[in-house]
GUMIKE-867235 format. One record per atom (N, C-alpha, C, O): residue number from 0; residue in three letters; chain; x, y, z negated. Coordinates in nm, 3 decimals, padded with zeros to 5 digits, always signed. Layout:
BEGIN
{semi = NUM seza = ALA lose = A x = X y = Y z = Z}
...
END
This chain:
BEGIN
{semi = 0 seza = MET lose = A x = -00.135 y = +00.369 z = -00.638}
{semi = 0 seza = MET lose = A x = -00.215 y = +00.270 z = -00.606}
{semi = 0 seza = MET lose = A x = -00.117 y = +00.324 z = -00.453}
{semi = 0 seza = MET lose = A x = -00.111 y = +00.445 z = -00.431}
{semi = 1 seza = ALA lose = A x = -00.012 y = +00.180 z = -00.314}
{semi = 1 seza = ALA lose = A x = +00.029 y = +00.209 z = -00.255}
{semi = 1 seza = ALA lose = A x = +00.002 y = +00.091 z = -00.138}
{semi = 1 seza = ALA lose = A x = +00.074 y = +00.054 z = -00.044}
{semi = 2 seza = ASP lose = A x = -00.127 y = +00.048 z = -00.182}
{semi = 2 seza = ASP lose = A x = -00.159 y = -00.083 z = -00.133}
{semi = 2 seza = ASP lose = A x = -00.242 y = -00.073 z = -00.010}
{semi = 2 seza = ASP lose = A x = -00.362 y = -00.048 z = -00.019}
{semi = 3 seza = LYS lose = A x = -00.179 y = -00.094 z = +00.115}
{semi = 3 seza = LYS lose = A x = -00.186 y = -00.099 z = +00.229}
{semi = 3 seza = LYS lose = A x = -00.230 y = -00.228 z = +00.322}
{semi = 3 seza = LYS lose = A x = -00.137 y = -00.301 z = +00.289}
{semi = 4 seza = ALA lose = A x = -00.327 y = -00.327 z = +00.442}
{semi = 4 seza = ALA lose = A x = -00.314 y = -00.351 z = +00.525}
{semi = 4 seza = ALA lose = A x = -00.310 y = -00.344 z = +00.604}
{semi = 4 seza = ALA lose = A x = -00.331 y = -00.225 z = +00.632}
{semi = 5 seza = THR lose = A x = -00.289 y = -00.419 z = +00.713}
{semi = 5 seza = THR lose = A x = -00.309 y = -00.437 z = +00.876}
{semi = 5 seza = THR lose = A x = -00.542 y = -00.515 z = +00.943}
{semi = 5 seza = THR lose = A x = -00.573 y = -00.632 z = +00.963}
{semi = 6 seza = PHE lose = A x = -00.603 y = -00.435 z = +00.951}
{semi = 6 seza = PHE lose = A x = -00.713 y = -00.523 z = +00.972}
{semi = 6 seza = PHE lose = A x = -00.709 y = -00.484 z = +01.136}
{semi = 6 seza = PHE lose = A x = -00.645 y = -00.389 z = +01.183}
{semi = 7 seza = ILE lose = A x = -00.811 y = -00.600 z = +01.228}
{semi = 7 seza = ILE lose = A x = -00.889 y = -00.618 z = +01.315}
{semi = 7 seza = ILE lose = A x = -01.041 y = -00.527 z = +01.313}
{semi = 7 seza = ILE lose = A x = -01.137 y = -00.550 z = +01.240}
{semi = 8 seza = LEU lose = A x = -01.025 y = -00.396 z = +01.439}
{semi = 8 seza = LEU lose = A x = -01.142 y = -00.378 z = +01.463}
{semi = 8 seza = LEU lose = A x = -01.291 y = -00.457 z = +01.534}
{semi = 8 seza = LEU lose = A x = -01.270 y = -00.467 z = +01.655}
{semi = 9 seza = LYS lose = A x = -01.355 y = -00.484 z = +01.518}
{semi = 9 seza = LYS lose = A x = -01.492 y = -00.540 z = +01.550}
{semi = 9 seza = LYS lose = A x = -01.453 y = -00.440 z = +01.666}
{semi = 9 seza = LYS lose = A x = -01.337 y = -00.433 z = +01.706}
{semi = 10 seza = ASP lose = A x = -01.513 y = -00.394 z = +01.696}
{semi = 10 seza = ASP lose = A x = -01.540 y = -00.355 z = +01.895}
{semi = 10 seza = ASP lose = A x = -01.429 y = -00.361 z = +01.993}
{semi = 10 seza = ASP lose = A x = -01.438 y = -00.289 z = +02.092}
{semi = 11 seza = ASP lose = A x = -01.340 y = -00.428 z = +01.982}
{semi = 11 seza = ASP lose = A x = -01.282 y = -00.324 z = +02.111}
{semi = 11 seza = ASP lose = A x = -01.096 y = -00.475 z = +02.012}
{semi = 11 seza = ASP lose = A x = -01.012 y = -00.498 z = +02.099}
{semi = 12 seza = SER lose = A x = -01.064 y = -00.539 z = +01.883}
{semi = 12 seza = SER lose = A x = -00.992 y = -00.545 z = +01.910}
{semi = 12 seza = SER lose = A x = -00.883 y = -00.572 z = +01.796}
{semi = 12 seza = SER lose = A x = -00.852 y = -00.655 z = +01.711}
{semi = 13 seza = SER lose = A x = -00.849 y = -00.458 z = +01.847}
{semi = 13 seza = SER lose = A x = -00.691 y = -00.394 z = +01.792}
{semi = 13 seza = SER lose = A x = -00.742 y = -00.349 z = +01.580}
{semi = 13 seza = SER lose = A x = -00.838 y = -00.349 z = +01.503}
{semi = 14 seza = GLU lose = A x = -00.588 y = -00.319 z = +01.585}
{semi = 14 seza = GLU lose = A x = -00.555 y = -00.290 z = +01.409}
{semi = 14 seza = GLU lose = A x = -00.557 y = -00.146 z = +01.386}
{semi = 14 seza = GLU lose = A x = -00.528 y = -00.047 z = +01.452}
{semi = 15 seza = ILE lose = A x = -00.603 y = -00.170 z = +01.269}
{semi = 15 seza = ILE lose = A x = -00.560 y = -00.011 z = +01.192}
{semi = 15 seza = ILE lose = A x = -00.485 y = -00.062 z = +01.091}
{semi = 15 seza = ILE lose = A x = -00.485 y = -00.181 z = +01.057}
{semi = 16 seza = VAL lose = A x = -00.434 y = +00.005 z = +01.052}
{semi = 16 seza = VAL lose = A x = -00.384 y = +00.048 z = +00.859}
{semi = 16 seza = VAL lose = A x = -00.473 y = +00.111 z = +00.784}
{semi = 16 seza = VAL lose = A x = -00.551 y = +00.196 z = +00.826}
{semi = 17 seza = VAL lose = A x = -00.461 y = +00.056 z = +00.632}
{semi = 17 seza = VAL lose = A x = -00.540 y = +00.119 z = +00.537}
{semi = 17 seza = VAL lose = A x = -00.440 y = +00.084 z = +00.452}
{semi = 17 seza = VAL lose = A x = -00.379 y = -00.019 z = +00.423}
{semi = 18 seza = ARG lose = A x = -00.438 y = +00.237 z = +00.410}
{semi = 18 seza = ARG lose = A x = -00.466 y = +00.234 z = +00.222}
{semi = 18 seza = ARG lose = A x = -00.559 y = +00.207 z = +00.169}
{semi = 18 seza = ARG lose = A x = -00.669 y = +00.222 z = +00.223}
{semi = 19 seza = SER lose = A x = -00.545 y = +00.155 z = +00.040}
{semi = 19 seza = SER lose = A x = -00.671 y = +00.129 z = -00.023}
{semi = 19 seza = SER lose = A x = -00.663 y = +00.265 z = -00.116}
{semi = 19 seza = SER lose = A x = -00.691 y = +00.218 z = -00.226}
{semi = 20 seza = GLU lose = A x = -00.654 y = +00.326 z = -00.125}
{semi = 20 seza = GLU lose = A x = -00.668 y = +00.483 z = -00.172}
{semi = 20 seza = GLU lose = A x = -00.707 y = +00.556 z = -00.064}
{semi = 20 seza = GLU lose = A x = -00.778 y = +00.620 z = -00.141}
{semi = 21 seza = ASP lose = A x = -00.729 y = +00.608 z = +00.045}
{semi = 21 seza = ASP lose = A x = -00.845 y = +00.562 z = +00.142}
{semi = 21 seza = ASP lose = A x = -00.958 y = +00.573 z = +00.159}
{semi = 21 seza = ASP lose = A x = -01.025 y = +00.672 z = +00.187}
{semi = 22 seza = ILE lose = A x = -01.000 y = +00.407 z = +00.133}
{semi = 22 seza = ILE lose = A x = -01.131 y = +00.353 z = +00.101}
{semi = 22 seza = ILE lose = A x = -01.251 y = +00.404 z = +00.005}
{semi = 22 seza = ILE lose = A x = -01.264 y = +00.393 z = -00.117}
{semi = 23 seza = GLU lose = A x = -01.342 y = +00.470 z = +00.110}
{semi = 23 seza = GLU lose = A x = -01.464 y = +00.535 z = -00.023}
{semi = 23 seza = GLU lose = A x = -01.548 y = +00.428 z = -00.045}
{semi = 23 seza = GLU lose = A x = -01.608 y = +00.456 z = -00.148}
{semi = 24 seza = GLU lose = A x = -01.598 y = +00.285 z = +00.008}
{semi = 24 seza = GLU lose = A x = -01.676 y = +00.153 z = +00.010}
{semi = 24 seza = GLU lose = A x = -01.649 y = +00.125 z = +00.150}
{semi = 24 seza = GLU lose = A x = -01.638 y = +00.175 z = +00.262}
{semi = 25 seza = ILE lose = A x = -01.645 y = +00.007 z = +00.077}
{semi = 25 seza = ILE lose = A x = -01.674 y = -00.134 z = +00.124}
{semi = 25 seza = ILE lose = A x = -01.817 y = -00.170 z = +00.190}
{semi = 25 seza = ILE lose = A x = -01.875 y = -00.166 z = +00.082}
{semi = 26 seza = VAL lose = A x = -01.907 y = -00.198 z = +00.269}
{semi = 26 seza = VAL lose = A x = -02.019 y = -00.234 z = +00.267}
{semi = 26 seza = VAL lose = A x = -02.023 y = -00.394 z = +00.425}
{semi = 26 seza = VAL lose = A x = -01.983 y = -00.403 z = +00.541}
{semi = 27 seza = PRO lose = A x = -02.045 y = -00.422 z = +00.394}
{semi = 27 seza = PRO lose = A x = -02.052 y = -00.525 z = +00.434}
{semi = 27 seza = PRO lose = A x = -02.206 y = -00.554 z = +00.478}
{semi = 27 seza = PRO lose = A x = -02.321 y = -00.529 z = +00.442}
{semi = 28 seza = ASP lose = A x = -02.114 y = -00.639 z = +00.606}
{semi = 28 seza = ASP lose = A x = -02.224 y = -00.571 z = +00.731}
{semi = 28 seza = ASP lose = A x = -02.311 y = -00.752 z = +00.731}
{semi = 28 seza = ASP lose = A x = -02.262 y = -00.851 z = +00.676}
{semi = 29 seza = ALA lose = A x = -02.417 y = -00.749 z = +00.792}
{semi = 29 seza = ALA lose = A x = -02.525 y = -00.836 z = +00.789}
{semi = 29 seza = ALA lose = A x = -02.524 y = -01.002 z = +00.770}
{semi = 29 seza = ALA lose = A x = -02.599 y = -01.074 z = +00.704}
{semi = 30 seza = ASP lose = A x = -02.407 y = -01.037 z = +00.856}
{semi = 30 seza = ASP lose = A x = -02.360 y = -01.131 z = +00.888}
{semi = 30 seza = ASP lose = A x = -02.256 y = -01.157 z = +00.830}
{semi = 30 seza = ASP lose = A x = -02.251 y = -01.275 z = +00.797}
{semi = 31 seza = PHE lose = A x = -02.161 y = -01.094 z = +00.800}
{semi = 31 seza = PHE lose = A x = -02.091 y = -01.105 z = +00.586}
{semi = 31 seza = PHE lose = A x = -01.986 y = -01.150 z = +00.764}
{semi = 31 seza = PHE lose = A x = -01.881 y = -01.167 z = +00.703}
{semi = 32 seza = ARG lose = A x = -01.957 y = -01.170 z = +00.869}
{semi = 32 seza = ARG lose = A x = -01.821 y = -01.175 z = +00.957}
{semi = 32 seza = ARG lose = A x = -01.717 y = -01.047 z = +00.929}
{semi = 32 seza = ARG lose = A x = -01.595 y = -01.055 z = +00.912}
{semi = 33 seza = PHE lose = A x = -01.817 y = -00.899 z = +00.930}
{semi = 33 seza = PHE lose = A x = -01.711 y = -00.822 z = +00.872}
{semi = 33 seza = PHE lose = A x = -01.817 y = -00.704 z = +00.804}
{semi = 33 seza = PHE lose = A x = -01.940 y = -00.711 z = +00.802}
{semi = 34 seza = SER lose = A x = -01.754 y = -00.624 z = +00.765}
{semi = 34 seza = SER lose = A x = -01.725 y = -00.524 z = +00.690}
{semi = 34 seza = SER lose = A x = -01.706 y = -00.342 z = +00.698}
{semi = 34 seza = SER lose = A x = -01.591 y = -00.299 z = +00.692}
{semi = 35 seza = LEU lose = A x = -01.787 y = -00.271 z = +00.707}
{semi = 35 seza = LEU lose = A x = -01.802 y = -00.156 z = +00.708}
{semi = 35 seza = LEU lose = A x = -01.667 y = -00.037 z = +00.594}
{semi = 35 seza = LEU lose = A x = -01.679 y = +00.017 z = +00.485}
{semi = 36 seza = LEU lose = A x = -01.608 y = -00.040 z = +00.646}
{semi = 36 seza = LEU lose = A x = -01.459 y = +00.124 z = +00.532}
{semi = 36 seza = LEU lose = A x = -01.519 y = +00.201 z = +00.611}
{semi = 36 seza = LEU lose = A x = -01.534 y = +00.195 z = +00.733}
{semi = 37 seza = ILE lose = A x = -01.563 y = +00.293 z = +00.513}
{semi = 37 seza = ILE lose = A x = -01.578 y = +00.407 z = +00.516}
{semi = 37 seza = ILE lose = A x = -01.437 y = +00.522 z = +00.431}
{semi = 37 seza = ILE lose = A x = -01.384 y = +00.527 z = +00.320}
{semi = 38 seza = LEU lose = A x = -01.431 y = +00.565 z = +00.504}
{semi = 38 seza = LEU lose = A x = -01.295 y = +00.665 z = +00.432}
{semi = 38 seza = LEU lose = A x = -01.315 y = +00.811 z = +00.395}
{semi = 38 seza = LEU lose = A x = -01.376 y = +00.895 z = +00.461}
{semi = 39 seza = LYS lose = A x = -01.259 y = +00.824 z = +00.290}
{semi = 39 seza = LYS lose = A x = -01.224 y = +00.950 z = +00.163}
{semi = 39 seza = LYS lose = A x = -01.275 y = +01.083 z = +00.347}
{semi = 39 seza = LYS lose = A x = -01.358 y = +01.169 z = +00.378}
{semi = 40 seza = SER lose = A x = -01.150 y = +01.009 z = +00.409}
{semi = 40 seza = SER lose = A x = -01.149 y = +01.173 z = +00.532}
{semi = 40 seza = SER lose = A x = -01.342 y = +01.150 z = +00.607}
{semi = 40 seza = SER lose = A x = -01.381 y = +01.205 z = +00.710}
{semi = 41 seza = GLY lose = A x = -01.410 y = +01.078 z = +00.539}
{semi = 41 seza = GLY lose = A x = -01.506 y = +01.016 z = +00.682}
{semi = 41 seza = GLY lose = A x = -01.515 y = +00.944 z = +00.819}
{semi = 41 seza = GLY lose = A x = -01.591 y = +00.918 z = +00.912}
{semi = 42 seza = ASP lose = A x = -01.385 y = +00.928 z = +00.770}
{semi = 42 seza = ASP lose = A x = -01.381 y = +00.779 z = +00.953}
{semi = 42 seza = ASP lose = A x = -01.449 y = +00.627 z = +00.913}
{semi = 42 seza = ASP lose = A x = -01.397 y = +00.553 z = +00.829}
{semi = 43 seza = LYS lose = A x = -01.538 y = +00.601 z = +00.966}
{semi = 43 seza = LYS lose = A x = -01.578 y = +00.461 z = +00.947}
{semi = 43 seza = LYS lose = A x = -01.498 y = +00.339 z = +01.137}
{semi = 43 seza = LYS lose = A x = -01.454 y = +00.352 z = +01.251}
{semi = 44 seza = HIS lose = A x = -01.539 y = +00.232 z = +01.025}
{semi = 44 seza = HIS lose = A x = -01.448 y = +00.159 z = +01.072}
{semi = 44 seza = HIS lose = A x = -01.488 y = -00.001 z = +01.056}
{semi = 44 seza = HIS lose = A x = -01.469 y = -00.049 z = +00.944}
{semi = 45 seza = PHE lose = A x = -01.542 y = -00.089 z = +01.161}
{semi = 45 seza = PHE lose = A x = -01.616 y = -00.255 z = +01.135}
{semi = 45 seza = PHE lose = A x = -01.438 y = -00.288 z = +01.202}
{semi = 45 seza = PHE lose = A x = -01.363 y = -00.262 z = +01.296}
{semi = 46 seza = VAL lose = A x = -01.453 y = -00.397 z = +01.017}
{semi = 46 seza = VAL lose = A x = -01.334 y = -00.460 z = +01.044}
{semi = 46 seza = VAL lose = A x = -01.375 y = -00.625 z = +01.012}
{semi = 46 seza = VAL lose = A x = -01.419 y = -00.675 z = +00.909}
{semi = 47 seza = SER lose = A x = -01.351 y = -00.673 z = +01.112}
{semi = 47 seza = SER lose = A x = -01.314 y = -00.859 z = +01.063}
{semi = 47 seza = SER lose = A x = -01.301 y = -00.832 z = +00.960}
{semi = 47 seza = SER lose = A x = -01.241 y = -00.730 z = +00.927}
{semi = 48 seza = GLY lose = A x = -01.373 y = -00.948 z = +00.846}
{semi = 48 seza = GLY lose = A x = -01.392 y = -01.038 z = +00.709}
{semi = 48 seza = GLY lose = A x = -01.472 y = -00.874 z = +00.604}
{semi = 48 seza = GLY lose = A x = -01.496 y = -00.753 z = +00.611}
{semi = 49 seza = THR lose = A x = -01.482 y = -01.051 z = +00.479}
{semi = 49 seza = THR lose = A x = -01.615 y = -00.955 z = +00.442}
{semi = 49 seza = THR lose = A x = -01.580 y = -00.852 z = +00.313}
{semi = 49 seza = THR lose = A x = -01.467 y = -00.812 z = +00.284}
{semi = 50 seza = LYS lose = A x = -01.671 y = -00.830 z = +00.263}
{semi = 50 seza = LYS lose = A x = -01.605 y = -00.762 z = +00.183}
{semi = 50 seza = LYS lose = A x = -01.465 y = -00.769 z = +00.028}
{semi = 50 seza = LYS lose = A x = -01.408 y = -00.672 z = -00.022}
{semi = 51 seza = GLU lose = A x = -01.447 y = -00.924 z = -00.011}
{semi = 51 seza = GLU lose = A x = -01.354 y = -00.998 z = -00.106}
{semi = 51 seza = GLU lose = A x = -01.319 y = -00.992 z = +00.038}
{semi = 51 seza = GLU lose = A x = -01.411 y = -00.953 z = +00.111}
{semi = 52 seza = GLU lose = A x = -01.219 y = -01.020 z = +00.090}
{semi = 52 seza = GLU lose = A x = -01.114 y = -01.118 z = +00.210}
{semi = 52 seza = GLU lose = A x = -01.088 y = -00.948 z = +00.181}
{semi = 52 seza = GLU lose = A x = -01.084 y = -00.959 z = +00.058}
{semi = 53 seza = ILE lose = A x = -01.074 y = -00.839 z = +00.198}
{semi = 53 seza = ILE lose = A x = -01.117 y = -00.709 z = +00.246}
{semi = 53 seza = ILE lose = A x = -01.044 y = -00.657 z = +00.123}
{semi = 53 seza = ILE lose = A x = -00.941 y = -00.595 z = +00.149}
{semi = 54 seza = GLU lose = A x = -01.073 y = -00.669 z = +00.000}
{semi = 54 seza = GLU lose = A x = -00.994 y = -00.713 z = -00.150}
{semi = 54 seza = GLU lose = A x = -00.919 y = -00.764 z = -00.148}
{semi = 54 seza = GLU lose = A x = -00.820 y = -00.690 z = -00.148}
{semi = 55 seza = GLU lose = A x = -00.888 y = -00.888 z = -00.145}
{semi = 55 seza = GLU lose = A x = -00.829 y = -00.957 z = -00.165}
{semi = 55 seza = GLU lose = A x = -00.654 y = -00.940 z = -00.036}
{semi = 55 seza = GLU lose = A x = -00.537 y = -00.951 z = -00.073}
{semi = 56 seza = LYS lose = A x = -00.697 y = -00.916 z = +00.082}
{semi = 56 seza = LYS lose = A x = -00.590 y = -00.833 z = +00.101}
{semi = 56 seza = LYS lose = A x = -00.493 y = -00.717 z = +00.092}
{semi = 56 seza = LYS lose = A x = -00.374 y = -00.716 z = +00.124}
{semi = 57 seza = LEU lose = A x = -00.581 y = -00.603 z = +00.034}
{semi = 57 seza = LEU lose = A x = -00.559 y = -00.470 z = -00.053}
{semi = 57 seza = LEU lose = A x = -00.431 y = -00.522 z = -00.145}
{semi = 57 seza = LEU lose = A x = -00.314 y = -00.490 z = -00.164}
{semi = 58 seza = GLU lose = A x = -00.524 y = -00.623 z = -00.188}
{semi = 58 seza = GLU lose = A x = -00.443 y = -00.653 z = -00.324}
{semi = 58 seza = GLU lose = A x = -00.296 y = -00.755 z = -00.299}
{semi = 58 seza = GLU lose = A x = -00.187 y = -00.714 z = -00.338}
{semi = 59 seza = ALA lose = A x = -00.310 y = -00.862 z = -00.244}
{semi = 59 seza = ALA lose = A x = -00.290 y = -00.915 z = -00.164}
{semi = 59 seza = ALA lose = A x = -00.085 y = -00.853 z = -00.131}
{semi = 59 seza = ALA lose = A x = +00.026 y = -00.901 z = -00.152}
{semi = 60 seza = ASN lose = A x = -00.143 y = -00.725 z = -00.070}
{semi = 60 seza = ASN lose = A x = +00.017 y = -00.584 z = -00.047}
{semi = 60 seza = ASN lose = A x = +00.016 y = -00.437 z = -00.118}
{semi = 60 seza = ASN lose = A x = +00.054 y = -00.325 z = -00.082}
{semi = 61 seza = ALA lose = A x = -00.057 y = -00.497 z = -00.258}
{semi = 61 seza = ALA lose = A x = -00.043 y = -00.416 z = -00.368}
{semi = 61 seza = ALA lose = A x = +00.156 y = -00.420 z = -00.337}
{semi = 61 seza = ALA lose = A x = +00.231 y = -00.502 z = -00.284}
{semi = 62 seza = SER lose = A x = +00.175 y = -00.292 z = -00.399}
{semi = 62 seza = SER lose = A x = +00.342 y = -00.303 z = -00.387}
{semi = 62 seza = SER lose = A x = +00.353 y = -00.246 z = -00.601}
{semi = 62 seza = SER lose = A x = +00.462 y = -00.237 z = -00.656}
END
C-alpha cells in the first residue's frame, strides 16, 4: 500500500506528504476542521481536513 497525499499544516500553512502506511491514528479536532495525524514514527501533525476527508484523499491517491 503506497498511497500518499499532501496535506496542509494547521500552524503555518506549509505542506507535508504522508503515506497511509505511516499513519498510526487520525484524531479529529473538536471543531472538525482539522485532524491530528499521529505517525508510526511518533511525529504528530495538525492538518486541515476531517478524518473522512483525509481517508478519502489517501484512497483517491492509491496506486
